[in-house]
KERO-461788 format. One record per residue: residue in three letters; z, x, y of N, C-alpha, C in turn; chain. Coordinates in Angstrom, 2 decimals, decimal comma, padded with zeros to 5 digits, always signed. Each point is the difference from the previous one (the first is absolute). Layout:
<sites>
   res      n.zz      n.xx      n.yy     ca.zz     ca.xx     ca.yy      c.zz      c.xx      c.yy   chain
   ALA         Z         X         Y         Z         X         Y         Z         X         Y       A
...
</sites>
This chain:
<sites>
   res      n.zz      n.xx      n.yy     ca.zz     ca.xx     ca.yy      c.zz      c.xx      c.yy   chain
   UNK   -125,80   +004,80   -091,93   -000,91   -000,95   -000,14   -001,24   -000,20   +001,01       A
   UNK   +000,82   +000,15   +001,34   -001,06   -000,09   +001,07   -000,72   +001,17   +000,27       A
   UNK   +000,55   +001,35   -000,63   -000,81   +001,21   +000,36   -001,34   -000,14   -001,15       A
   UNK   +000,45   -000,59   -001,25   -001,00   +000,16   -000,69   -001,02   -001,15   +000,08       A
   UNK   +000,40   -001,17   +000,51   -001,06   -001,06   +000,80   -000,92   +000,91   +000,75       A
   UNK   +000,71   +000,61   +001,27   -000,87   +000,33   +001,00   -000,88   +001,04   -000,62       A
   UNK   +000,27   +001,01   -000,92   -000,69   +001,09   -000,65   -001,14   -000,59   -000,81       A
   UNK   +000,22   -001,12   -000,62   -000,99   -000,64   -000,94   -000,97   -000,64   +000,86       A
   UNK   +000,23   -000,91   +000,84   -000,83   -000,56   +000,97   -000,79   +000,85   +000,89       A
   UNK   +000,48   +001,06   +000,61   -000,78   +000,87   +000,59   -000,88   +000,90   -000,73       A
   UNK   +000,40   +000,11   -001,24   -000,92   +000,96   -000,94   -001,20   -000,70   -000,28       A
   UNK   +000,27   -001,51   -000,45   -000,96   -000,75   -000,33   -000,85   -000,14   +000,97       A
   UNK   +000,18   -000,40   +001,31   -000,82   -000,22   +001,21   -000,82   +001,38   +000,27       A
   UNK   +000,70   +001,15   -000,18   -000,64   +001,33   +000,25   -001,05   +000,06   -001,12       A
   UNK   +000,25   -000,29   -000,94   -001,02   +000,09   -001,46   -001,27   -000,81   +000,48       A
   UNK   +000,05   -001,07   +000,59   -001,04   -000,74   +000,15   -000,73   +000,60   +001,20       A
   UNK   +000,56   +000,52   +001,18   -000,57   +000,68   +001,01   -000,61   +001,15   -000,35       A
   UNK   +000,59   +000,90   -000,93   -000,71   +001,32   -000,26   -001,39   -000,36   -000,69       A
   UNK   +000,05   -001,28   -000,85   -001,55   -000,25   -000,73   -000,70   -000,56   +001,04       A
   UNK   +000,40   -000,90   +000,98   -000,83   -000,83   +000,78   -000,53   +001,06   +000,97       A
   UNK   +000,76   +000,70   +000,66   -000,34   +000,70   +001,41   +000,95   +001,18   +000,24       A
   UNK   +000,98   +000,19   -000,65   +000,91   +001,23   +000,40   +001,25   -000,38   +000,79       A
   UNK   +000,81   +000,77   +000,34   +001,15   -000,34   +000,68   +001,30   -000,23   -000,58       A
   UNK   -000,02   -000,11   -001,39   +001,29   -000,53   -000,68   +001,09   +000,85   +000,48       A
   UNK   -000,20   +001,25   +000,30   +001,33   +000,91   +000,23   +000,52   -000,23   +001,42       A
   UNK   -000,73   -000,84   +000,79   +000,66   -000,31   +001,30   +001,20   -000,91   -000,53       A
   UNK   -000,18   -000,77   -001,03   +001,17   -000,89   -000,58   +001,06   +000,55   -000,93       A
   UNK   -000,55   +000,97   -000,71   +001,02   +000,61   -000,82   +000,80   +001,24   +000,42       A
   UNK   -000,46   +000,70   +001,03   +000,79   +001,15   +000,65   +000,93   -000,67   +000,88       A
   UNK   +000,01   -001,01   +000,79   +001,07   -000,46   +000,62   +001,01   -000,77   -000,89       A
   UNK   -000,58   -000,52   -000,99   +001,01   -000,83   -000,88   +000,84   +000,96   -000,78       A
   UNK   -000,57   +001,24   -000,43   +000,87   +000,86   -000,67   +000,94   +000,88   +000,84       A
   UNK   -000,38   +000,08   +001,36   +001,01   +000,56   +000,98   +001,19   -000,74   +000,26       A
   UNK   -000,22   -001,43   -000,05   +000,89   -001,03   +000,13   +000,82   -000,08   -001,23       A
   UNK   -000,55   +000,32   -001,22   +000,86   +000,10   -001,14   +001,08   +001,35   -000,02       A
   UNK   -000,18   +000,79   +000,79   +000,61   +001,22   +000,24   -000,46   +001,15   -000,32       A
   UNK   -001,28   +000,02   -000,38   -000,65   +001,36   -000,08   -000,17   +000,71   +001,14       A
   UNK   +000,43   +001,57   -000,01   -000,66   +000,72   +001,35   -001,51   -000,18   +000,09       A
   UNK   -000,52   +000,39   +001,03   -001,46   -000,12   +000,36   -000,87   +000,64   -000,80       A
   UNK   +000,17   +001,31   -000,24   -000,67   +000,50   -000,90   -000,01   -000,32   -001,46       A
   UNK   +001,02   -000,44   -000,43   +000,13   -000,43   -001,46   -000,83   -001,36   -000,11       A
   UNK   +000,23   -001,04   +001,23   -000,36   -001,13   +000,07   -001,77   +000,12   -000,04       A
   UNK   -000,70   +001,01   +000,59   -001,26   +000,46   -000,14   -000,42   +000,29   -001,38       A
   UNK   +000,96   +000,81   -000,66   -000,47   +000,46   -001,37   +000,03   -001,21   -001,07       A
   UNK   +000,96   -000,84   +000,55   +000,40   -001,12   -001,05   -001,03   -001,08   +000,11       A
   UNK   -000,45   -000,25   +001,40   -001,11   -000,89   +000,32   -001,49   +000,48   -000,84       A
   UNK   -000,01   +001,17   -000,12   -001,23   +000,70   -000,59   +000,06   -000,60   -001,40       A
   UNK   +001,00   +000,38   -000,54   +000,40   -000,26   -001,49   -000,23   -001,63   -000,43       A
   UNK   +000,40   -000,73   +001,00   +000,09   -001,65   -000,11   -001,41   -000,41   +000,10       A
   UNK   -000,82   +000,69   +000,65   -001,32   -000,45   -000,07   -000,91   +000,47   -000,99       A
   UNK   +000,53   +001,02   -000,81   -000,89   +000,53   -000,74   -000,67   -000,87   -001,02       A
   UNK   +001,02   -001,00   -000,83   -000,53   -000,63   -001,04   -001,02   -001,47   +000,70       A
   UNK   +000,60   -000,33   +001,22   -000,82   -000,99   +000,55   -001,85   +000,54   +000,42       A
   UNK   +000,09   +001,32   +000,26   -001,09   +000,61   +000,11   -001,02   +000,06   -001,21       A
   UNK   +000,65   +000,35   -001,18   -000,49   +000,13   -001,20   -000,51   -001,52   -000,44       A
   UNK   +000,93   -001,01   +000,24   -000,56   -001,20   -000,44   -000,98   -000,56   +000,70       A
   UNK   +000,00   +000,30   +001,38   -001,19   -000,40   +000,96   -001,29   +000,76   -000,47       A
   UNK   +000,02   +001,04   -000,31   -001,17   +001,01   -000,52   -000,41   -000,65   -001,21       A
   UNK   +000,85   -000,42   -000,93   -000,62   -000,93   -001,38   -000,67   -001,31   +000,39       A
   UNK   +000,55   -000,50   +001,29   -000,75   -001,16   +000,34   -001,38   +000,05   +000,50       A
   UNK   +000,05   +001,36   +000,54   -001,36   +000,27   +000,76   -000,92   +000,76   -000,95       A
   UNK   +000,26   +000,18   -001,26   -000,52   +000,97   -000,80   -001,51   +000,20   +000,08       A
   UNK   -000,66   -001,23   -000,12   -001,56   -000,21   +000,05   -000,43   +000,23   +001,17       A
   UNK   +000,64   +000,40   +001,08   -000,58   +000,03   +001,52   +000,13   +001,51   +000,43       A
   UNK   +000,94   +000,95   -000,88   +000,14   +001,32   +000,39   -001,31   +000,73   -000,38       A
   UNK   -000,59   +000,70   +001,10   -001,03   +000,80   -000,27   +000,02   +000,73   +001,29       A
   UNK   -001,25   +001,27   +000,15   +000,10   +000,60   +001,15   -001,58   -000,29   +000,84       A
   UNK   +000,37   +000,03   +001,18   -001,20   -000,36   +000,93   +000,05   +001,35   +001,12       A
   UNK   -000,85   +000,37   +000,66   -000,01   +000,97   +000,66   -000,51   +001,54   -000,59       A
   UNK   +000,45   +001,18   +000,89   -000,54   +001,05   -000,49   +001,02   +000,65   -001,28       A
   UNK   +001,31   -000,59   -000,05   +000,77   +000,71   -001,20   +000,01   -000,87   -001,09       A
   UNK   -000,13   +000,59   -001,45   +000,37   -000,43   -001,04   +001,31   -000,75   -000,42       A
   UNK   +000,16   -000,87   -000,78   +001,54   -000,51   -000,29   +000,96   +001,01   -000,16       A
   UNK   -000,44   +000,87   -001,12   +000,95   +001,10   -000,51   +000,42   +000,84   +001,28       A
   UNK   -000,91   +000,28   +001,02   +000,36   +000,90   +000,92   +001,05   -000,69   +001,15       A
   UNK   -000,27   -001,24   +000,25   +000,80   -000,60   +000,74   +001,55   -000,14   -000,48       A
   UNK   +000,12   -000,28   -001,45   +001,21   -000,01   -000,73   +000,53   +001,49   +000,27       A
   UNK   -000,73   +001,28   -000,51   +000,77   +001,11   -000,04   +000,23   +000,47   +001,32       A
   UNK   -000,75   -000,27   +001,16   +000,56   +000,07   +001,29   +001,30   -000,49   +000,50       A
   UNK   -000,08   -001,28   -000,46   +001,36   -000,73   +000,43   +000,98   +000,54   -000,80       A
   UNK   +000,01   +000,17   -001,28   +001,32   +000,59   -000,64   +000,32   +001,45   +000,54       A
   UNK   -000,89   +000,80   +000,31   +000,39   +001,11   +000,70   +000,60   +000,07   +001,18       A
   UNK   -000,44   -000,89   +001,00   +000,46   -000,44   +001,27   +001,48   -000,57   -000,10       A
   UNK   +000,32   -000,99   -000,87   +001,02   -000,75   -000,37   +001,08   +001,16   -000,12       A
   UNK   -000,18   +000,73   -001,23   +000,94   +001,03   -000,28   +000,43   +000,89   +001,27       A
   UNK   -001,00   +000,30   +000,82   +000,29   +000,86   +001,25   +000,80   -000,77   +000,98       A
   UNK   -000,15   -001,23   +000,04   +000,69   -000,80   +000,96   +001,60   -000,26   -000,50       A
   UNK   -000,13   -000,11   -001,23   +001,40   -000,24   -000,72   +000,82   +001,16   +000,50       A
   UNK   -000,46   +001,28   -000,32   +000,70   +001,33   +000,12   +000,35   +000,08   +001,41       A
   UNK   -000,93   -000,44   +000,91   +000,40   +000,32   +001,51   +001,13   -000,91   +000,55       A
   UNK   +000,13   -001,20   -000,74   +001,15   -001,01   +000,30   +001,18   +000,74   -000,67       A
   UNK   -000,08   +000,61   -001,12   +001,27   +000,78   -000,46   +000,58   +000,92   +001,01       A
   UNK   -000,94   +000,81   +000,54   +000,28   +001,31   +000,71   +000,14   -000,04   +001,39       A
   UNK   -000,55   -001,16   +000,87   -000,06   -000,03   +001,21   +000,65   -001,22   +000,59       A
   UNK   +000,65   -000,01   +001,20   +000,61   -001,26   +000,61   -001,28   -000,87   +000,44       A
   UNK   +000,38   -001,35   -000,12   -000,95   -000,93   +000,14   -000,11   -000,79   +001,41       A
   UNK   +000,90   +000,55   +000,74   -000,22   -000,57   +001,53   -001,26   +000,13   +000,81       A
   UNK   -000,72   +001,22   -000,39   -001,31   +000,32   +000,77   -001,05   -000,88   -000,51       A
   UNK   -000,02   -000,15   -001,38   -000,76   -000,80   -000,48   -000,04   -001,52   +000,00       A
   UNK   +001,29   -000,35   +000,06   +000,38   -001,67   +000,36   -000,58   -000,24   +001,34       A
   UNK   -000,03   +000,97   +000,82   -000,58   -000,33   +001,41   -001,48   -000,27   -000,20       A
   UNK   -000,65   +000,73   -000,75   -001,50   -000,13   -000,17   -000,41   -001,33   -000,74       A
   UNK   +001,00   -000,66   -000,83   -000,33   -001,05   -000,83   -000,61   -001,12   +000,94       A
   UNK   +000,49   -000,72   +000,97   -000,70   -001,13   +000,77   -001,31   +000,54   +000,40       A
   UNK   -000,11   +001,16   +000,52   -001,43   +000,57   +000,48   -001,05   -000,08   -001,24       A
   UNK   +000,53   +000,40   -001,06   -000,95   -000,07   -001,21   -000,48   -001,28   -000,53       A
   UNK   +001,34   -001,09   +000,38   -000,37   -001,12   -000,44   -001,23   -000,82   +000,73       A
   UNK   +000,41   +000,40   +001,47   -000,92   -000,68   +000,89   -001,47   +000,63   -000,09       A
   UNK   -000,18   +001,13   -000,24   -001,28   +000,57   -000,25   -000,55   -000,37   -001,22       A
   UNK   +000,61   -000,07   -000,97   -000,44   -000,52   -001,45   -000,43   -001,49   +000,14       A
   UNK   +000,74   -000,86   +000,64   -000,14   -001,50   +000,25   -001,45   -000,18   +000,57       A
   UNK   -000,19   +000,94   +001,18   -001,23   -000,02   +000,94   -001,03   +000,40   -000,90       A
   UNK   +000,08   +001,01   -000,87   -001,23   +000,49   -000,66   -000,33   -001,11   -001,06       A
   UNK   +000,99   -000,84   -000,54   -000,39   -000,73   -000,96   -000,57   -001,34   +000,65       A
   UNK   +000,55   -000,31   +001,29   -000,59   -001,19   +000,57   -001,37   +000,18   +000,52       A
   UNK   -000,45   +001,36   +000,53   -001,24   +000,18   +000,70   -000,73   +000,79   -000,92       A
   UNK   +000,47   +000,65   -001,21   -000,77   +000,68   -001,22   -001,43   -000,63   +000,06       A
   UNK   +000,06   -001,03   -000,72   -001,46   -000,49   -000,51   -000,84   -000,12   +001,22       A
   UNK   +000,36   -000,32   +001,39   -001,05   +000,18   +001,13   -000,39   +001,46   +000,17       A
   UNK   +001,01   +000,79   -000,29   -000,38   +001,59   +000,34   -000,90   +000,41   -000,96       A
   UNK   +000,25   -000,38   -001,39   -000,91   +000,62   -001,00   -001,40   -000,54   +000,16       A
   UNK   +000,08   -001,47   +000,54   -001,37   -000,46   -000,10   -000,73   +000,73   +001,39       A
   UNK   +000,56   +000,30   +001,01   -000,61   +000,59   +001,14   -000,50   +001,54   -000,44       A
   UNK   +000,92   +000,58   -000,74   -000,29   +001,19   -000,56   -001,29   -000,06   -000,77       A
   UNK   +000,09   -000,86   -001,02   -001,17   -000,22   -000,87   -001,23   -000,12   +000,51       A
   UNK   -000,01   -000,78   +001,33   -001,10   -000,53   +000,54   -000,74   +000,97   +000,81       A
   UNK   +001,01   +001,29   +000,24   -000,48   +001,24   +000,57   -000,57   +001,04   -000,87       A
   UNK   +000,28   -000,40   -001,39   -000,29   +000,83   -001,04   +000,98   +000,99   -000,45       A
   UNK   +001,47   -000,26   +000,73   +001,05   +000,96   -000,33   +000,63   -000,48   -001,29       A
   UNK   +000,28   -001,12   -000,47   +000,30   -000,36   -001,33   +001,85   +000,33   +000,24       A
   UNK   +000,47   +000,09   -001,14   +001,64   +000,10   -000,01   +000,10   +001,29   +000,01       A
   UNK   +001,05   +000,64   -000,19   +000,61   +001,32   +000,28   -000,49   +000,80   -001,17       A
   UNK   -000,35   +001,18   -000,26   -000,37   +000,82   -001,03   +001,27   +000,31   -000,89       A
   UNK   -000,39   +000,69   -000,98   +000,87   +000,51   -001,15   +001,27   +000,71   +000,55       A
   UNK   -000,44   +000,97   +000,83   +001,13   +000,88   +000,47   +001,13   -000,79   +000,92       A
   UNK   -000,47   -000,41   +001,23   +000,75   -001,12   +000,74   +000,64   -001,00   -000,97       A
   UNK   -000,75   -000,52   -000,90   +000,51   -001,17   -000,69   +001,44   +000,51   -000,80       A
   UNK   -000,35   +001,39   -000,71   +001,06   +000,48   -000,81   +001,26   +000,39   +001,06       A
   UNK   -000,29   +000,58   +001,09   +001,13   +000,38   +000,77   +000,75   -001,19   +000,35       A
   UNK   -000,53   -001,18   +000,56   +000,59   -001,29   +000,34   +000,90   -000,49   -001,10       A
   UNK   -000,66   -000,16   -001,35   +000,84   -000,37   -001,02   +001,17   +000,82   -000,39       A
   UNK   -000,16   +001,26   +000,23   +001,09   +000,98   -000,11   +001,20   -000,24   +000,94       A
   UNK   -000,35   -000,09   +001,36   +000,99   -000,36   +000,94   +000,63   -001,18   -000,10       A
   UNK   -000,52   -001,31   -000,36   +000,45   -001,17   -000,20   +001,06   +000,05   -001,27       A
   UNK   -000,35   +000,90   -001,08   +000,85   +000,13   -000,90   +001,34   +000,59   +000,12       A
   UNK   -000,29   +001,13   +000,97   +001,26   +000,71   +000,42   +000,88   -000,88   +000,44       A
   UNK   -000,53   -001,07   +001,17   +000,84   -000,78   +000,73   +000,67   -000,86   -001,13       A
   UNK   -000,74   -000,64   -001,11   +000,47   -000,85   -000,93   +001,34   +000,65   -000,78       A
   UNK   -000,33   +001,28   -000,26   +001,18   +000,54   -000,72   +001,18   +000,42   +000,82       A
   UNK   -000,41   +000,05   +001,44   +001,53   +000,21   +001,04   +000,63   -001,05   +000,19       A
   UNK   -000,81   -001,02   +000,56   +000,58   -001,51   +000,34   -000,89   -001,22   -000,33       A
   UNK   +000,42   -000,77   -000,91   -000,87   -001,03   -000,79   -000,61   -001,01   +000,83       A
   UNK   +000,93   +000,00   +001,48   -000,22   -001,21   +000,60   -001,36   -000,38   +000,72       A
   UNK   -000,90   -000,83   -000,09   -001,17   -000,07   +000,37   -001,11   +000,81   -000,73       A
   UNK   +000,22   +000,33   -000,99   -000,96   +000,78   -000,99   -001,26   -000,97   -000,24       A
   UNK   +000,37   -001,44   -000,46   -001,08   -000,51   -000,02   -000,87   -000,35   +001,04       A
   UNK   +000,56   -000,29   +001,20   -001,00   +000,18   +001,22   -000,85   +001,03   +000,17       A
   UNK   +000,58   +001,22   -000,18   -000,77   +001,26   +000,25   -001,20   -000,01   -001,19       A
   UNK   +000,51   -000,14   -001,12   -001,14   +000,01   -001,18   -001,09   -000,83   +000,31       A
   UNK   +000,32   -001,15   +000,48   -001,18   -000,81   +000,08   -000,88   +000,65   +001,29       A
   UNK   +000,71   +000,38   +001,03   -000,79   +000,56   +001,23   -000,67   +001,09   -000,67       A
   UNK   +000,51   +000,91   -000,94   -000,40   +001,13   -000,41   -001,63   -000,53   -000,82       A
   UNK   +000,39   -001,06   -000,88   -001,28   -000,32   -000,88   -001,22   -000,35   +000,82       A
   UNK   +000,43   -000,70   +001,01   -001,05   -000,59   +001,03   -000,76   +001,08   +000,45       A
   UNK   +000,81   +001,22   +000,52   -000,76   +000,94   +000,66   -000,80   +001,04   -001,04       A
   UNK   +000,47   -000,12   -001,40   -000,88   +001,19   -000,73   -000,94   -000,89   -000,87       A
   UNK   -000,42   -001,26   +000,37   -001,13   -000,85   -000,51   +000,11   -001,14   -000,91       A
   UNK   +001,44   -000,32   +000,03   +000,10   -001,12   -000,78   -000,28   -001,39   +000,78       A
   UNK   -000,32   -000,99   -000,63   -000,51   -001,37   +000,62   +000,75   -001,04   -000,60       A
   UNK   +000,06   +000,00   -001,52   +000,32   -001,03   -000,60   +001,44   -000,30   +000,02       A
   UNK   +000,81   -001,05   +000,50   +001,34   +000,08   +000,42   +000,86   -000,14   -001,10       A
   UNK   -000,29   -000,69   -001,27   +000,60   -000,07   -001,20   -000,01   +001,64   -000,49       A
   UNK   -001,20   +000,50   -000,15   +000,23   +001,47   -000,50   +001,00   +000,80   +000,74       A
   UNK   -000,25   -000,07   +001,50   +001,04   +000,66   +000,85   +001,54   -000,32   -000,42       A
   UNK   +000,17   -001,22   -000,16   +001,40   -000,41   -000,53   +000,47   +000,60   -001,26       A
   UNK   -000,97   -000,30   -000,96   +000,37   +000,76   -001,33   +000,21   +001,32   -000,16       A
   UNK   -000,78   +000,97   +000,89   +000,21   +001,36   +000,02   +001,28   +000,21   +000,84       A
   UNK   +000,13   -000,70   +000,94   +001,23   -000,05   +000,88   +001,25   +000,00   -001,05       A
   UNK   +000,28   -001,07   -000,69   +001,25   -000,12   -000,77   -000,05   +001,00   -001,06       A
   UNK   -001,23   +000,51   -000,62   +000,11   +000,94   -000,93   +000,40   +001,48   +000,64       A
   UNK   -000,27   +000,40   +001,04   +000,17   +001,24   +000,36   +001,46   +000,03   +000,45       A
   UNK   +000,51   -001,28   +000,68   +001,38   -000,18   +000,31   +000,91   +000,35   -001,22       A
   UNK   -000,31   -000,62   -001,11   +000,51   +000,32   -001,04   +000,30   +001,04   -000,54       A
   UNK   -001,44   +000,83   -000,01   +000,15   +001,18   -000,55   +000,72   +001,10   +000,93       A
   UNK   -000,26   -000,26   +001,20   +000,92   +000,97   +000,98   +001,36   -000,32   -000,25       A
   UNK   +000,49   -001,24   -000,17   +001,36   -000,27   -000,06   +000,60   +000,72   -001,15       A
   UNK   -000,80   -000,03   -001,07   +000,61   +000,66   -001,37   +000,42   +001,41   +000,20       A
   UNK   -000,83   +000,76   +000,95   +000,27   +001,43   +000,00   +001,07   +000,11   +000,96       A
   UNK   -000,14   -000,87   +001,15   +001,30   +000,03   +000,95   +001,12   -000,08   -000,53       A
   UNK   +000,07   -000,87   -000,82   +001,41   -000,60   -000,47   +000,28   +001,08   -000,88       A
   UNK   -000,71   +000,59   -000,78   +000,49   +001,08   -000,99   +000,84   +001,13   +001,11       A
   UNK   -000,77   +000,33   +001,12   +000,84   +000,81   +000,77   +001,13   -000,54   +000,54       A
   UNK   -000,07   -001,26   +000,48   +001,07   -000,68   +000,53   +001,31   -000,01   -001,00       A
   UNK   -000,30   -000,20   -001,34   +000,98   -000,20   -001,11   +000,79   +001,30   -000,09       A
   UNK   -001,08   +000,81   +000,03   +000,48   +001,43   -000,39   +001,06   +000,59   +000,90       A
   UNK   -000,17   -000,38   +001,47   +000,98   +000,23   +001,13   +001,05   -001,10   +000,02       A
   UNK   +000,05   -000,91   -000,81   +001,13   -000,92   +000,21   +000,13   -001,01   +000,84       A
   UNK   -001,51   -000,24   +000,78   +000,15   -001,16   +000,95   -000,34   -001,26   -000,11       A
   UNK   -000,21   -000,18   -001,60   -000,24   -001,67   -000,15   +001,35   -000,81   -000,28       A
   UNK   +000,00   -001,10   +000,67   +001,21   -000,98   -000,35   -000,49   -000,71   -001,12       A
   UNK   +000,47   +000,39   -001,18   -000,67   -000,79   -001,33   +000,57   -001,39   -000,11       A
   UNK   +000,95   -000,20   +000,35   +000,56   -001,51   -000,03   -000,76   -000,97   +001,02       A
   UNK   +000,02   +000,49   +001,17   -000,71   -000,82   +000,84   -001,61   -000,13   -000,21       A
   UNK   -000,49   +001,28   -000,59   -001,50   +000,04   -000,10   -000,64   -000,42   -001,33       A
   UNK   +001,04   -000,13   -000,78   -000,67   -001,00   -001,41   +000,16   -001,37   +000,29       A
   UNK   +000,87   -000,40   +000,90   -000,08   -001,66   +000,18   -001,23   -000,12   +000,94       A
   UNK   -000,26   +000,84   +000,91   -001,13   -000,26   +000,90   -001,34   +000,11   -000,86       A
   UNK   +000,04   +001,07   -000,87   -001,20   +000,21   -000,82   -000,52   -001,05   -000,77       A
   UNK   +000,82   -000,56   -000,61   -000,24   -001,18   -000,87   -000,51   -001,17   +000,59       A
   UNK   +000,32   -000,15   +001,19   -000,49   -001,27   +001,12   -001,19   +000,54   +000,34       A
   UNK   -000,21   +001,27   +000,32   -001,31   +000,48   +000,63   -001,29   -000,07   -000,97       A
   UNK   +000,51   +000,16   -001,50   -000,93   -000,10   -000,94   -000,70   -001,30   +000,06       A
   UNK   +000,80   -001,05   -000,16   -000,42   -001,41   +000,27   -000,70   -000,55   +001,08       A
   UNK   +000,45   +000,71   +001,23   -000,89   -000,13   +001,22   -001,26   +000,56   -000,15       A
   UNK   +000,01   +001,34   -000,29   -001,40   +000,56   -000,22   -000,95   -000,56   -000,76       A
   UNK   +000,50   -000,64   -001,20   -001,11   -000,70   -000,74   -000,44   -001,21   +000,60       A
   UNK   +000,97   -000,81   +000,56   -000,41   -001,01   +000,62   -001,01   -000,01   +001,09       A
   UNK   +000,47   +001,14   +000,88   -000,71   +000,31   +001,05   -001,43   +000,29   -000,05       A
   UNK   -000,20   +000,87   -001,25   -001,34   +000,23   -000,27   -000,73   -000,91   -000,13       A
   UNK   +000,21   -001,20   -000,86   -000,77   -001,20   -000,16   -000,12   -000,70   +001,25       A
   UNK   +001,13   -000,25   +000,91   -000,22   -000,38   +001,38   -001,11   +000,57   +000,80       A
   UNK   -000,12   +001,40   +000,23   -000,68   +000,69   +000,76   -001,70   -000,30   -000,53       A
   UNK   -000,21   -000,05   -001,35   -001,40   -000,15   -000,47   -000,48   -001,67   +000,34       A
   UNK   +000,91   -000,82   +000,17   -000,56   -001,34   +000,35   +000,14   -000,44   +001,56       A
   UNK   +000,30   +000,89   +001,02   +000,34   -000,12   +001,20   -001,44   +000,35   +000,61       A
   UNK   -000,51   -000,84   +001,00   -001,45   +000,57   +000,67   +000,44   +001,43   +000,78       A
   UNK   -001,27   +000,74   -000,07   +000,21   +001,42   +000,42   +000,52   -000,27   +001,57       A
   UNK   -000,73   -000,75   +000,86   +000,59   -000,13   +001,53   +001,37   -000,34   +000,03       A
   UNK   +000,60   -000,59   -000,72   +001,35   -000,42   -000,01   +000,82   +001,19   -000,29       A
   UNK   -000,27   +000,68   -001,10   +000,59   +000,96   -000,68   +000,10   +001,20   +001,15       A
   UNK   -001,37   +000,34   +000,58   -000,09   +001,14   +000,86   +000,95   -000,35   +001,15       A
   UNK   -000,02   -001,36   +000,42   +000,77   -000,20   +001,18   +001,68   +000,26   -000,13       A
   UNK   +000,40   -000,57   -001,49   +001,27   +000,29   -000,28   +000,50   +001,42   +000,02       A
   UNK   -000,97   +000,98   -000,52   +000,31   +001,30   +000,06   +000,12   +000,70   +001,39       A
   UNK   -000,78   -000,60   +000,86   +000,06   +000,44   +001,49   +001,50   -000,32   +000,61       A
   UNK   +000,31   -001,15   -000,20   +001,39   -000,90   +000,35   +000,89   +000,87   -000,36       A
   UNK   +000,14   +000,41   -001,38   +001,16   +000,56   -000,80   -000,05   +001,45   +000,87       A
   UNK   -001,24   +000,68   +000,11   +000,26   +001,46   +000,59   +000,57   -000,15   +001,25       A
   UNK   -000,50   -000,81   +000,77   +000,71   -000,06   +001,51   +001,31   -000,31   +000,17       A
   UNK   +000,26   -000,78   -001,08   +001,51   -000,42   +000,22   +000,78   +001,09   -000,58       A
   UNK   -000,60   +000,70   -000,99   +001,02   +001,02   -000,61   +000,02   +001,11   +001,19       A
   UNK   -001,09   +000,31   +000,75   +000,01   +000,96   +001,07   +000,90   -000,23   +001,07       A
   UNK   +000,07   -001,05   +000,37   +001,00   -000,60   +000,75   +001,39   +000,31   -000,14       A
   UNK   +000,53   -000,29   -001,07   +001,04   -000,15   -000,65   +000,62   +001,54   +000,11       A
   UNK   -001,01   +000,92   -000,50   +000,35   +001,38   -000,04   -000,01   +000,63   +001,32       A
   UNK   -000,61   -000,56   +000,88   +000,27   +000,38   +001,39   +001,19   -000,32   +000,47       A
   UNK   +000,44   -000,96   -000,42   +001,36   -000,54   +000,65   +001,28   +000,36   -000,92       A
   UNK   -000,27   +000,89   -001,18   +001,17   +000,56   -000,60   +000,77   +001,10   +000,78       A
</sites>
């Protein structure tokens, strides 16, 4: 009963976080390791558990999802799916030690980009440079998607930073597309993980049910929060995750 309660509570809170700011895997991954899953299986199961929460959050943001910047919406989705499959395959065939060492660095960079992205974009636009062009935007989307397929932790923070760099300005639009892409990428990653037998179905189903409810509630919460408060919360979560991963 204690294990079920811990998995359910962490899943619910993670679903809320994933819709509001990202960072839910920071809770689900250690909870799954605590429940007895090996780290690679815990990573795969955490991705599976987050999937319905992502889709529930995307439904909550459905009226906000659209494209801004140099890429069309279908191009962003297609690049994300290809990158996600690439990352999932890399997880299956390569050791994670090297990449794990890069995680806190990536989180710090992503949080910094998100925190200072609007000011940077305003400076670029004032100088007539604007956001990134279609080529660089496509490359950035693909790289972040590879990361998401390989290791789901901090994906929300990276996606929000990415959207700021490629020309997005509306925070609700950014959050909606974040959970939509996270969900679509998780579907393909989970297919690869399931074929490889990495998902702990018992733990994952308990956590997934809680994540679904949390994702739906989180979408409504994010839409009502002031933009400044939401942006500050995202930055705090990103910095906190980076510190924890540095100390691992």
